[in-house]
N, C-alpha and C positions, 0 to 999 in steps of 0.2 A: 570292215563292210566291204564283200566280194562286187565285183560287176555284176554279176546275175541276181544280186541282193538290191541294191541300188535299181537295176534295169526293172526288176519285179515289182519293188515297192513300187516306184512311179504306175508303172502301168494301172495296178491294182487302185493307188488313191485317183488317179484320173478320170478311170475307164467308172471305177466306183461312185464317184462323184456325180460323174455325168449319170446316171443309173436312179441314182438317188434323186438328184434334180426332177429327172422325168418322173419318178415315181409319185413326189413328191408335191407335182404340181396336178398327176392326178388327182390325189387323195385330197389334196387344198381344195378344188374345184368341187369334189362329190359333196365337203362336207359344207361349201360354205352355198351348194344350190341345195341342201336340204334334203340328199340322199346320201345319206347313210349306209342303209341297208346295201345298195351298188359296193358297199369296202370290200366283201367276203369274196365276192368273184373275182376285182380286180388283184386280193392279196394271194387267191389261187394262182392267176394266170402270171403272177412275178416269182411263185415258187416255182412254176410249170415251167417259168425262163431259166429261173438259176437250175434246174435237174438237166434240163435237156443242155445248160452249158457247162457242167459236171460232167455228163455222161459223154458229151463231145470231148473232154481232157483227158476222159479214161480211152476213149477210142484211137487219139492221136498216140496215146501212151500203148495200150495194145496194138498198134499196129508194127509201131517200133522195135518195140523189144519182143514180140511173138511172129506177126503174120511175115516178117523182115529176116531172112536169117541169117543173110550173110553182110560183111561188112559196108561193101559196098551197096548195097540197097539200101543198108541202114543211111550212111552216108546222105544219097541221093534223095531219099524222103528228107530226112532233115533241112536239105540245101532246097529244097522246092517248096518245106513250110515255110520257112526263113521268108524267102523270092515275096510268096503270099501275103507274111505277114505286113512285109515291106510297104506293100502296094495299099495292106487295109490301113495299117497306122498311117499313110500318110494321106487316103482319102478322108479315112476321122480328121485329121487336125486342118483339114480346108474344109471340109463339111460341116464342122461345128464356126469355123469364121465365118461361112457361107450366108446358113443358116439359125444360125442363134438370135436373131431378134424375133422369128417368125414363131420360134420352136412354140412355145406357149399359144400361142393364138390353133397350132396345127394341129398338138393336141389333145387342147379342149376341144375344138371342133370334130375333132372324130372320134373322142370320146361323148358327146353329144348327141351324135349319128347314130353308136353302138347302144346307148340306155334305151331308143328308140326301137332298136333290136331285140333287144332283150342281156339277159343275164350272160349266155354264152358272148355275146357281140365286147361287154364290157371287159371280163377274162382273158378276150383274144387281143384287144386292144393294150390290154397290159402287157401279155404275153409277147408280141408284137414291139412294143415300145422298149420291152427289157431284153430279150434276148440277142438282136444284134449288139447291144453294148457286152451279153456275156459271152457270145459267141468271140466277137472283137479280143476281147480280153483272156478269154480262154487260147487263142489261136496264138496271140504275142505274147503271154506268159509262156507257152512251151516252144518260142521258138529264142526268147531270151532265156530260157533256163538252161539253154542247149548248153553252153560255157559252164555251168556249177559242174565243180568234183559232188556233188548230191544232190537229191532231190527236194531233200528238207531245206535247204537255206532260201530257194527262191518259194516253196511253197509258203513259207513263214511269210516273208517278204508281201510273197501279193495277197496273202489273207491280213497282213497288218495293215497297207494297204487300203483293203476292203476296206476293214474297217475304220479305219481313223475317216476315210470318206466317207461312212454311215455317221460316224458321230456328228461330222461338222455337215453332214447335209441334215441331220437331225437339228443341231443349232439355229441352222440359218431357218426353220421350218418355224421352230419354234420361236425364235426372232432373241434367242440369246447370243449368237454368233453374227457378227457383219463382217464379209469380208468381200474386196475387190474382183468378183467373180472374172468377168475384165481380162484382168490384173492378173489372175491365179492361172485364167485358159491361157494367154500369152506366153505367160512363163512356160507351165507344163507343155505347151503344143512343142516351144521348142528343144526340150526339153527331149521331148517323146523324140525327135526329128534326128536327133544326135544316137538316139537309142536304136532305130531303123537305122540308120545309116552302119554303126554297130552290127547288126541281127543281120544288115548287107551283105556284109564284109565277113561275116559267120559262116553265110549261105557260100558266096562265094570259093571259101575255103574249104566247105563241104564237097563241091563239085569239083574241085583240084583235087578232096581225097580220093573222089567216087571215080577219079580219070577222066571224068567230063570236058574237064578245063587243064589248060597244060599250065608249067612255071610254078608249081609248088617247090620247087627248092630256090625258087630265084626268091632273092629278098628282095622288100627296099631297102632294109637297115636293119642294124641287129643292135638294141642298145640295152640289152638282158644286162650287160654287166653295170652298167646305170641304174634302171628301171625295174626296181624288184618287183617283179606281179603279187611276192607274200608280204612286201611292206606294206606299211599305213598308206602312203603315199601311192606307192604304183596300183594299187587296189581301184582308191580315190579316182586316179586319172583313167584308169580304163573303167572304175562304174560311172565315170560324168561323160567325159570322151571317148569309150572305147578303144581306147589307145594302147594297142598290146606292142611287147618288146621287138616282136620278131615278126613285122605282118611282109608277107608276098607284095611282089609288086604288085598282081594286078586285086589283090585285095584295097589297096590304096587304092591305085584307081578308081576300081568302084564305089570305095567311101567316098573319096572326093566329089567324084563325079555328081554322086550324089545328093553329099550335104551342101555344099555350096549354092548349087542353083536354086534348089526346096526350101532353103534358107531364108536364102532374097526371094523369093516367090512368097511366104509367106509373112513375113515380116512387112512387104514390103502394103504401103500404107493404101486402104480400097478406097474406091471411091463412094460416094457416096451423095445419092441423087438430095438435090437440091427441095424437093417434097418429100423426103424419105419419110416415113412415118414414125411415130415417137417410140421409142424399145417397150417392148411388152413390159407389165410390171414385173416383180421378182417372186420368188416363191413367198417369201417374209410378206410382203404386202396380203398375198391369197391367203397365208394363212388364217385359220382361225382365233381370235385375240378373246381373252379372260374376258369376262364380264366384268363390268368397269372398266378397265381398260383401255388407253386412247387408241385411236385408231394408226395403224401403223404409217407411216408416213413413204408418200414413190419417191423414189429417188428422182432426180432433176437434171442430172448430170451425170458425163459419166465416174466423175470422180468420190461419186457417193459406195460407199463400201460395198454397200448391201445391193447395189444394183444385180439384176441377172444377166444372165452372161450374152455381151454382144462380140459384134462382128467388129 
């Protein structure tokens, strides 16, 4: 597996699971409240969000391959999108860490208000709730795939990640799968920080290729004789830690300057006020139960495997 494959799969898995959980919360609320007729506009909003995300990806590709004729312009465009992607993924992991506790309450509150307005409002809530994840996924995928030799590999990888997320999310909704979502989002958040550091390193290299930044020929080290990028271990190291055999000094400075403080800030224990409300019920507990089935048990501690996302 190459670096682009692992990074793209992780992006698809993480973003896909977030979107799946959001949709599961909305669907479960409508089903439990006896408003199944609102499911059609909700799914229409989800479909529109997916379509917009795909069109955004096509626009990025068209801009690079068609609108930008010369090499320098393409490198500059890739560098700018890389920096935007790094800012986006950084905001995303900290946003989820900060707001996970009240995500369910906010979503269901907005949906309840939208139901009172009408069908289009319900579709709009679904659209806005999913399109953010879709646009994030598209931009991150575009930036992460720049290191791939072909577009097929990262496309297969992100599709596999999204498909895995849908399977997990559906299993959580149906009560067939139990995982610790808090731990999952912590681990995936750490891995995404490494991915973002690698994307930033690529962005710096693209700025150097475009002539905006100096030092293209000043290497920090060259271990290509030891770290073969075509070997399984070279691809694994590059895929997980985004370490390449011959980076420039400026690339490594940017990599370390981003990675260390962001990792420390992300893993630093969050303050929990003494009067903090209990975490919101999870998606599994909100899902409709089969007739005669025992009611879903509400998790009582963070050690429960079906706990909804917590900070």
